C-alpha positions as CSV (number, residue, x, y, z in Angstrom):
1,M,-11.4,7.7,-11.5
2,K,-10.3,4.1,-11.9
3,T,-9.0,2.3,-8.8
4,E,-8.2,-1.0,-10.4
5,Q,-4.6,0.1,-10.9
6,S,-3.7,-1.1,-7.4
7,P,-5.2,-4.2,-5.8
8,L,-4.3,-2.5,-2.5
9,F,-7.1,0.1,-3.0
10,V,-9.8,-2.6,-2.2
11,P,-7.6,-5.3,-0.6
12,V,-10.5,-7.4,0.8
13,F,-13.7,-8.3,-1.1
14,W,-16.8,-10.4,-0.5
15,E,-17.2,-13.6,-2.5
16,G,-19.8,-16.3,-2.2
17,D,-20.2,-17.4,1.4
18,G,-17.2,-15.5,2.8
19,F,-14.5,-13.0,1.8
20,K,-11.0,-12.9,0.5
21,I,-8.1,-11.0,2.0
22,L,-5.1,-9.9,-0.1
23,D,-1.9,-11.3,1.5
24,E,0.1,-8.1,1.5
25,T,3.2,-9.9,2.9
26,L,3.6,-11.6,-0.5
27,L,3.6,-8.4,-2.6
28,P,5.0,-7.5,-5.0
29,W,6.1,-10.9,-6.2
30,R,2.8,-12.6,-5.8
31,I,-0.9,-11.5,-5.7
32,D,-2.6,-14.1,-3.6
33,Y,-5.7,-14.0,-1.4
34,I,-6.5,-15.7,1.8
35,P,-10.0,-17.2,2.1
36,A,-11.9,-16.1,5.2
37,R,-14.8,-18.3,6.0
38,N,-15.0,-17.6,9.8
39,L,-13.9,-15.2,12.5
40,S,-10.8,-17.2,13.2
41,D,-9.5,-16.7,9.6
42,A,-10.1,-13.0,9.9
43,L,-8.4,-12.5,13.2
44,G,-5.4,-14.6,12.1
45,A,-4.9,-12.4,9.0
46,V,-4.9,-9.3,11.1
47,K,-2.6,-10.7,13.8
48,E,-0.1,-12.0,11.3
49,M,0.1,-8.6,9.4
50,K,-1.3,-10.3,6.3
51,T,-3.6,-7.3,6.0
52,R,-3.3,-3.8,7.5
53,A,-4.5,-0.2,7.1
54,F,-7.8,-0.2,5.0
55,G,-7.6,-4.0,4.8
56,Q,-8.1,-4.4,8.5
57,V,-11.2,-2.1,8.3
58,L,-12.7,-4.3,5.6
59,T,-11.7,-7.5,7.4
60,F,-13.5,-6.3,10.6
61,F,-16.7,-5.4,8.8
62,Y,-16.8,-8.5,6.7
63,A,-16.2,-10.6,9.8
64,A,-19.2,-8.8,11.3
65,A,-21.2,-9.7,8.1
66,L,-20.2,-13.4,8.6
67,L,-21.4,-13.3,12.2
68,A,-24.6,-11.6,11.1
69,R,-25.2,-14.4,8.6
70,G,-24.4,-17.0,11.3
71,E,-27.0,-15.4,13.6
72,S,-29.7,-15.6,10.9
73,G,-33.1,-16.4,12.4
74,R,-32.2,-15.3,15.9
75,S,-33.3,-12.2,17.6
76,G,-31.7,-8.8,17.2
77,A,-30.7,-8.9,20.8
78,A,-28.6,-12.1,20.3
79,L,-26.8,-10.5,17.3
80,K,-26.2,-7.3,19.3
81,Q,-24.6,-9.3,22.1
82,R,-22.4,-11.2,19.7
83,L,-21.3,-8.1,17.7
84,G,-20.6,-6.3,21.0
85,R,-17.7,-8.7,21.6
86,L,-16.2,-8.4,18.1
87,A,-14.2,-5.2,18.7
88,D,-12.5,-6.6,21.8
89,E,-11.5,-9.7,19.8
90,F,-9.9,-7.6,17.1
91,I,-8.3,-5.3,19.7
92,E,-6.7,-8.3,21.3
93,V,-4.7,-9.0,18.1
94,R,-4.1,-5.3,17.1
95,P,-4.5,-3.1,20.2
96,T,-3.6,0.3,18.6
97,F,-6.3,0.3,15.9
98,D,-9.7,1.8,16.7
99,F,-11.9,-1.2,16.2
100,T,-14.2,0.2,18.9
101,G,-14.8,3.2,16.6
102,L,-15.7,0.8,13.8
103,A,-18.1,-1.1,16.0
104,A,-19.9,2.2,16.7
105,Y,-21.5,2.0,13.3
106,F,-23.6,-1.0,14.5
107,E,-25.5,0.8,17.3
108,P,-27.8,3.0,15.1
109,W,-28.6,0.0,12.9
110,F,-30.1,-1.9,15.8
111,A,-32.3,1.2,16.5
112,A,-33.3,1.3,12.9
113,L,-34.1,-2.5,12.6
114,P,-37.7,-2.6,11.2
115,D,-40.3,-4.6,13.2
116,G,-40.4,-8.2,12.1
117,K,-37.2,-7.8,10.0
118,E,-34.7,-10.6,10.3
119,A,-31.7,-9.1,12.0
120,G,-28.9,-11.1,10.3
121,S,-29.8,-10.3,6.7
122,F,-30.6,-6.7,7.6
123,F,-27.1,-6.2,9.1
124,E,-25.3,-8.0,6.3
125,G,-26.9,-5.6,3.8
126,K,-26.0,-2.5,5.9
127,I,-22.4,-3.6,6.1
128,H,-22.1,-4.0,2.3
129,E,-23.7,-0.5,1.8
130,L,-21.2,1.0,4.3
131,I,-18.2,-0.5,2.6
132,A,-19.3,0.7,-0.8
133,G,-19.6,4.2,0.7
134,I,-16.2,4.1,2.3
135,V,-14.5,3.2,-0.9
136,Q,-16.1,6.2,-2.6
137,L,-15.0,8.4,0.2
138,R,-11.4,7.2,-0.3
139,V,-11.6,8.2,-4.0
140,Q,-12.8,11.6,-2.9
141,R,-10.0,12.0,-0.3
142,A,-7.4,11.1,-3.0
143,K,-8.7,13.9,-5.1
144,I,-8.5,16.4,-2.2
145,A,-4.9,15.3,-1.5
146,A,-4.0,15.6,-5.2
147,E,-5.2,19.2,-5.2
148,L,-3.5,20.2,-2.0
149,L,0.0,18.9,-2.9
150,P,2.4,21.4,-4.6
151,D,3.0,21.4,-8.3
152,P,5.4,20.0,-9.3
153,C,5.4,17.7,-6.3
154,R,8.5,16.0,-5.0
155,L,6.8,13.7,-2.5
156,L,8.2,11.7,0.4
157,T,6.0,8.8,1.6
158,H,6.2,6.4,4.5
159,C,4.6,3.0,4.9
160,N,1.5,2.5,2.7
161,V,-2.1,3.8,2.5
162,S,-3.8,0.8,0.8
163,G,-3.6,2.0,-2.8
164,E,-4.3,5.7,-2.1
165,F,-0.8,6.9,-3.1
166,A,-1.4,5.4,-6.6
167,A,-4.9,6.9,-6.6
168,I,-3.5,10.3,-5.8
169,A,-1.0,9.9,-8.7
170,H,-3.9,9.1,-11.1
171,C,-5.8,12.2,-9.9
172,R,-2.7,14.4,-10.4
173,R,-2.3,13.1,-13.9
174,E,-5.9,14.0,-14.7
175,M,-5.3,17.5,-13.3
176,G,-2.2,17.9,-15.4
177,K,0.0,18.2,-12.3
178,E,3.4,16.6,-11.9
179,I,4.4,14.2,-9.2
180,R,7.6,12.2,-8.4
181,A,8.1,10.2,-5.2
182,I,10.7,9.0,-2.8
183,A,9.4,6.2,-0.5
184,T,11.0,5.1,2.7
185,E,11.5,1.3,2.7
186,T,9.6,1.2,6.0
187,R,11.2,-1.5,8.1
188,P,10.7,-4.1,9.3
189,Y,7.9,-5.1,6.9
190,F,9.1,-3.0,3.9
191,Q,5.6,-1.6,3.2
192,G,7.3,1.3,1.5
193,S,9.5,-0.6,-0.9
194,R,7.3,-3.6,-1.4
195,L,3.9,-1.9,-1.5
196,S,4.0,1.9,-2.0
197,A,6.9,2.1,-4.4
198,W,5.5,-0.9,-6.3
199,E,2.0,0.5,-6.7
200,M,3.2,4.0,-7.7
201,A,5.6,2.5,-10.3
202,E,2.7,0.5,-11.6
203,A,0.7,3.8,-11.8
204,G,3.4,5.4,-13.9
205,V,5.0,7.5,-11.1
206,A,8.8,7.9,-11.1
207,V,9.6,6.5,-7.7
208,E,12.8,5.7,-5.8
209,V,13.3,4.1,-2.4
210,I,15.5,5.2,0.5
211,P,16.4,3.6,3.8
212,D,14.3,5.0,6.7
213,S,17.5,6.6,8.1
214,A,17.9,8.8,5.0
215,V,14.8,11.0,5.5
216,A,16.9,13.9,7.0
217,Q,19.5,13.6,4.2
218,V,17.0,14.0,1.3
219,M,15.2,16.9,3.1
220,A,18.5,18.7,3.9
221,R,19.4,18.5,0.2
222,G,16.1,20.1,-0.8
223,E,14.9,17.1,-2.7
224,I,11.5,17.0,-1.1
225,N,8.8,19.6,-1.1
226,A,6.0,17.6,0.6
227,V,5.5,14.7,2.9
228,L,2.3,12.6,2.7
229,V,1.5,9.7,5.2
230,G,-1.6,7.9,6.3
231,A,-3.0,7.6,9.9
232,D,-4.2,4.5,11.6
233,R,-5.9,6.8,14.0
234,V,-6.4,10.6,14.4
235,A,-7.3,12.3,17.7
236,K,-9.7,15.2,18.1
237,N,-6.8,17.5,18.9
238,G,-5.1,16.6,15.5
239,D,-2.5,14.2,16.8
240,I,-2.1,11.1,14.5
241,V,-1.0,7.6,15.2
242,N,0.7,5.8,12.3
243,K,3.4,3.3,11.4
244,V,6.5,3.7,13.5
245,G,8.9,6.2,11.8
246,T,6.2,8.8,11.0
247,Y,7.1,11.0,14.0
248,P,10.8,11.4,13.1
249,I,9.8,12.3,9.6
250,A,7.5,15.0,10.9
251,V,10.3,16.4,13.2
252,V,12.7,16.6,10.3
253,A,10.1,18.1,8.0
254,K,9.5,20.9,10.5
255,E,13.3,21.5,10.7
256,Y,13.5,22.0,6.9
257,G,10.2,23.7,6.3
258,V,8.7,20.9,4.3
259,P,4.8,20.7,4.6
260,F,3.6,17.5,6.3
261,Y,0.2,16.1,5.2
262,A,-1.7,13.2,6.8
263,L,-4.7,11.3,5.3
264,V,-7.2,10.9,8.2
265,Q,-10.6,9.6,9.1
266,E,-13.1,10.6,11.8
267,P,-11.4,10.7,15.3
268,G,-14.2,9.0,17.2
269,G,-13.8,9.4,20.9
270,L,-10.0,9.7,20.9
271,E,-9.1,13.0,22.6
272,S,-5.3,13.0,22.0
273,G,-2.5,10.6,20.8
274,A,-1.3,10.3,24.4
275,E,-4.4,8.1,25.1
276,V,-3.4,5.4,22.6
277,E,-1.8,2.1,23.6
278,I,1.2,1.6,21.3
279,E,1.3,-2.0,20.1
280,E,4.7,-3.7,20.8
281,R,5.2,-6.6,18.5
282,P,7.6,-9.5,18.9
283,A,11.2,-8.4,18.2
284,S,11.7,-11.5,16.1
285,E,9.7,-9.8,13.4
286,L,12.7,-7.5,12.8
287,F,14.5,-10.5,11.3
288,L,11.8,-12.0,9.2
289,L,11.3,-11.8,5.4
290,E,8.1,-13.2,3.9
291,G,7.5,-14.8,7.3
292,R,10.8,-16.7,7.4
293,P,13.8,-15.8,9.7
294,V,16.8,-14.4,7.9
295,W,19.1,-13.9,10.9
296,D,20.6,-17.0,12.5
297,R,21.9,-15.4,15.7
298,E,19.7,-14.7,18.7
299,I,19.7,-11.1,19.7
300,A,17.4,-8.9,21.8
301,G,15.3,-6.2,20.1
302,R,12.3,-3.9,20.4
303,Y,9.5,-3.4,17.9
304,P,7.0,-0.6,18.8
305,A,4.8,-0.8,15.7
306,F,3.4,2.7,15.8
307,D,4.3,6.2,17.0
308,V,2.4,9.4,17.8
309,T,2.9,12.6,15.7
310,P,1.7,15.7,17.5
311,A,-0.6,18.1,15.7
312,A,2.0,20.9,16.0
313,L,4.1,19.1,13.4
314,I,1.3,18.6,10.9
315,T,0.5,21.1,8.1
316,R,-2.8,19.7,6.9
317,L,-5.0,16.8,8.0
318,I,-6.8,15.6,4.9
319,G,-10.2,14.1,5.6
320,F,-12.9,12.7,3.4
321,D,-14.5,16.1,3.0
322,R,-11.6,18.6,2.9
323,G,-8.1,19.5,4.3
324,Y,-7.9,21.0,7.8
325,T,-5.2,22.8,9.6
326,P,-4.8,21.2,13.1
327,E,-6.5,24.3,14.6
328,E,-9.5,23.9,12.2
329,F,-9.6,20.2,13.1
330,R,-9.7,21.0,16.8
331,Q,-12.5,23.6,16.3
332,K,-14.5,21.0,14.5
333,Y,-14.1,18.2,17.0
334,R,-13.5,20.2,20.3
335,P,-11.2,17.8,22.2
336,A,-11.4,17.7,26.0
337,P,-8.2,18.7,28.0
338,V,-5.9,15.8,28.3
339,V,-3.4,15.2,31.1
340,P,-0.1,14.2,29.4
341,K,1.3,10.9,30.3
342,E,4.5,10.8,32.4
343,K,7.5,10.0,30.3
344,K,9.6,6.9,31.0
345,S,12.9,7.5,32.9
346,A,15.8,7.5,30.5
347,G,17.2,4.0,30.7
348,A,19.2,3.6,27.5
349,L,22.1,5.0,25.5
350,L,21.6,5.3,21.8
351,L,24.6,4.4,19.6
352,Y,24.9,5.4,15.9
353,G,27.8,4.6,13.6
354,A,30.6,2.0,13.8
355,P,32.8,2.3,17.0
356,K,36.5,1.6,16.9
357,R,37.4,-1.8,18.3
358,S,39.0,-0.1,21.3
359,S,35.8,1.8,22.1
360,Y,33.7,-1.1,23.2
361,V,35.4,-1.3,26.7
362,S,34.7,2.4,27.1
363,L,31.1,1.9,26.2
364,A,30.8,-0.7,28.9
365,R,32.1,1.9,31.4
366,A,29.8,4.6,30.0
367,L,26.8,2.3,30.6
368,K,27.7,2.1,34.3
369,L,28.5,5.8,34.7
370,E,25.3,6.9,33.0
371,K,23.4,4.3,35.1
372,A,21.7,3.1,31.9
373,E,20.1,-0.3,31.5
374,H,21.2,-1.1,27.9
375,I,22.4,0.3,24.6
376,L,20.0,0.8,21.8
377,V,21.5,0.1,18.4
378,P,19.6,0.9,15.2
379,E,20.1,-1.5,12.3
380,M,21.8,1.2,10.2
381,R,20.4,0.3,6.8
382,P,21.2,-0.4,4.1
383,E,24.5,-2.1,5.2
384,L,23.0,-3.3,8.5
385,T,26.1,-2.2,10.3
386,G,24.3,-2.0,13.6
387,L,23.0,-5.5,13.4
388,A,25.9,-7.3,11.7
389,E,28.8,-5.4,13.4
390,V,28.0,-3.2,16.4
391,A,25.5,-5.5,18.2
392,K,27.8,-8.5,17.7
393,N,30.8,-6.6,19.2
394,L,28.8,-5.2,22.1
395,G,27.5,-8.7,22.9
396,A,31.1,-10.0,22.9
397,Q,31.8,-7.5,25.7
398,N,28.7,-8.7,27.6
399,I,27.1,-5.3,27.1
400,P,23.3,-5.5,27.2
401,V,22.1,-4.4,23.7
402,E,18.7,-4.1,22.0
403,I,18.4,-3.8,18.2
404,I,15.8,-1.5,16.7
405,S,14.9,-0.4,13.2
406,D,16.2,3.0,12.2
407,N,12.7,4.4,12.0
408,M,12.2,3.6,15.7
409,M,14.7,6.1,17.1
410,G,12.1,8.8,17.3
411,T,9.8,6.6,19.4
412,F,12.4,6.1,22.1
413,F,13.4,9.8,22.1
414,A,9.7,10.8,22.5
415,Q,9.2,8.4,25.4
416,G,12.2,10.0,27.2
417,A,13.9,6.6,27.2
418,I,17.3,7.8,25.8
419,R,19.9,9.4,28.1
420,R,22.6,10.2,25.6
421,L,23.5,9.7,21.9
422,Y,26.9,8.4,21.1
423,L,27.7,9.3,17.5
424,F,30.6,7.6,15.9
425,C,32.0,9.7,13.1
426,E,34.9,11.5,11.5
427,V,35.3,15.1,12.6
428,G,35.8,17.7,9.9
429,A,35.8,21.4,9.3
430,D,32.1,21.5,8.3
431,G,30.9,19.1,11.0
432,P,31.1,15.4,12.0
433,A,30.7,13.0,9.0
434,G,29.0,9.8,9.7
435,A,26.9,7.0,8.2
436,C,23.5,7.6,6.6
437,G,21.2,8.3,9.6
438,S,23.7,10.4,11.6
439,L,21.9,13.6,10.7
440,L,18.5,12.1,11.7
441,A,19.9,10.9,15.0
442,V,21.3,14.3,15.9
443,L,18.1,16.2,14.9
444,L,16.1,13.9,17.1
445,A,18.5,14.3,20.0
446,R,18.4,18.0,19.6
447,A,14.6,18.1,19.5
448,H,14.4,16.2,22.8
449,G,17.3,17.9,24.7
450,V,19.4,14.7,24.7
451,P,23.2,15.3,24.8
452,V,25.3,14.1,21.9
453,E,28.8,12.7,22.4
454,L,31.1,12.5,19.3
455,L,33.5,9.6,19.1
456,A,35.9,8.4,16.4
457,S,34.4,5.8,14.1
458,E,35.9,2.6,12.6
459,P,37.1,3.5,9.1
460,G,35.9,0.2,7.6
461,V,33.7,-2.8,8.4
462,S,33.4,-6.1,6.8
463,A,31.8,-6.3,3.3
464,P,28.0,-6.0,3.8
465,L,25.4,-8.3,2.3
466,D,23.3,-5.3,1.4
467,R,24.9,-2.3,-0.4
468,D,21.6,-0.6,-1.0
469,V,17.9,-0.9,-0.2
470,S,17.1,-3.3,-3.1
471,T,18.0,-6.2,-0.9
472,F,17.7,-7.3,2.8
473,M,20.2,-9.9,4.0
474,G,21.0,-10.5,0.4
475,R,17.4,-11.1,-0.7
476,R,15.6,-8.8,-3.1
477,V,12.8,-6.6,-1.5
478,M,12.0,-4.3,-4.4
479,A,9.9,-4.7,-7.5
480,D,11.2,-4.1,-11.0
481,G,10.6,-0.5,-12.2
482,V,11.4,1.0,-8.8
483,G,14.6,3.0,-8.5
484,V,17.2,3.1,-5.7
485,H,17.7,6.7,-4.6
486,P,21.4,7.5,-4.1
487,I,22.5,8.2,-0.5
488,E,25.7,9.5,0.9
489,K,27.8,9.7,4.0
490,E,26.3,12.5,6.0
491,I,27.9,15.7,7.4
492,V,26.1,17.1,10.5
493,P,26.6,20.9,10.4
494,W,28.4,22.3,13.4
495,A,25.6,24.9,13.6
496,L,23.2,22.2,14.9
497,F,25.5,21.6,17.9
498,R,25.9,25.4,18.5
499,E,22.1,25.9,18.4
500,S,21.7,23.0,20.9
501,E,24.2,24.6,23.3
502,A,22.5,28.0,23.0
503,G,19.1,26.4,23.7
504,A,20.5,24.6,26.7
């Protein structure tokens, strides 16, 4: 199988006396590579999100190769000491990723170092051999995934798996199996619309993009029959850690009986997802596009970059050798018992929809009555109603507010940080009707036992800069050849509220 169809499949490559890193923040408009001639270049690319997923694996190993070359002529002990610090240096810039697990490859190489062999060149050669092997394993995993997915496949993807979605599509074509895809845009870096949708369109897949908030809508309509995501880390018990927004998709997939698949690697020493430190990135990144700010007003926000999806929500974990049920995965890796972390006390109210002007004073009172610290407001893509209207009006009432991307709601529910959901909607015979994302918010609230309060919404807001996911703050974020999936106002069935009451 050819992998050249997507530069993301091997986004970092060795050249001359260093290596080059594909600048993923410039895709799909420009294919450009960042030269890495030293460790500082490598760390900077990872920290600034220029590379991620498989790219940061390659960057780590090639940085080690540079260090090995720099230690040429010195003893193996000196190189071992230097490489021993490398994982910590990478963890400092991306704390959630398992660089310690990558560094574990080095230990047996020191034990195998032939007598009299110069350590630097030996290690550099072993690193190049390892990378070639990993690339072949990814080809193999793509074939396994292509076989496991239903036929025909109506796939939902989230974020990006460094060219593997396109590789899977090529495998499906060779197998004579059909695949169509819907990609979440994956805020705030748009890895779905800029990377996944682009590479799949380039591979000849019919692909459309939805806002992150629309995942419940498309599954409720029956438009999806499989979900496939990557995993930055997998634990021995089958939990995965992936781009924020993965967990709420898994919750919704379970609700609608849609199989949820995850591409995984070896778990290393990680026993459960509860052990992972979730990286919190600067909130200013919510309002950046191609590294430049697009929002001229200062506003507080939160950006947890990852979330944990429990094994109970996963249908198959697709490794380099085969697909595993979570139980089979646990039997293979035998996790130790883990004491669950204590959840944070609920300190926030979550607001979804556009409140009436008269409601903002009531919200200020509700904040005090609930003894909550602030109100969390999702952006509410594509129109950005939460950012452009709701947060502005809350601020005018001096109500403490934090903006989050729509795909972050699940993280705060899972942490136990949300005390109540205020859903602004129009009440009808079939259920409350609200903005895209209302169904997702209610399903998450129900899954976590959080009460939902229904309030009347503002019938109209000012004309938005973005009417669909093709633009962000008026600037295009999608490549040619990628479709915009139609989304609608959502009706949340009354049955969901009755079931919640019965469960309570």
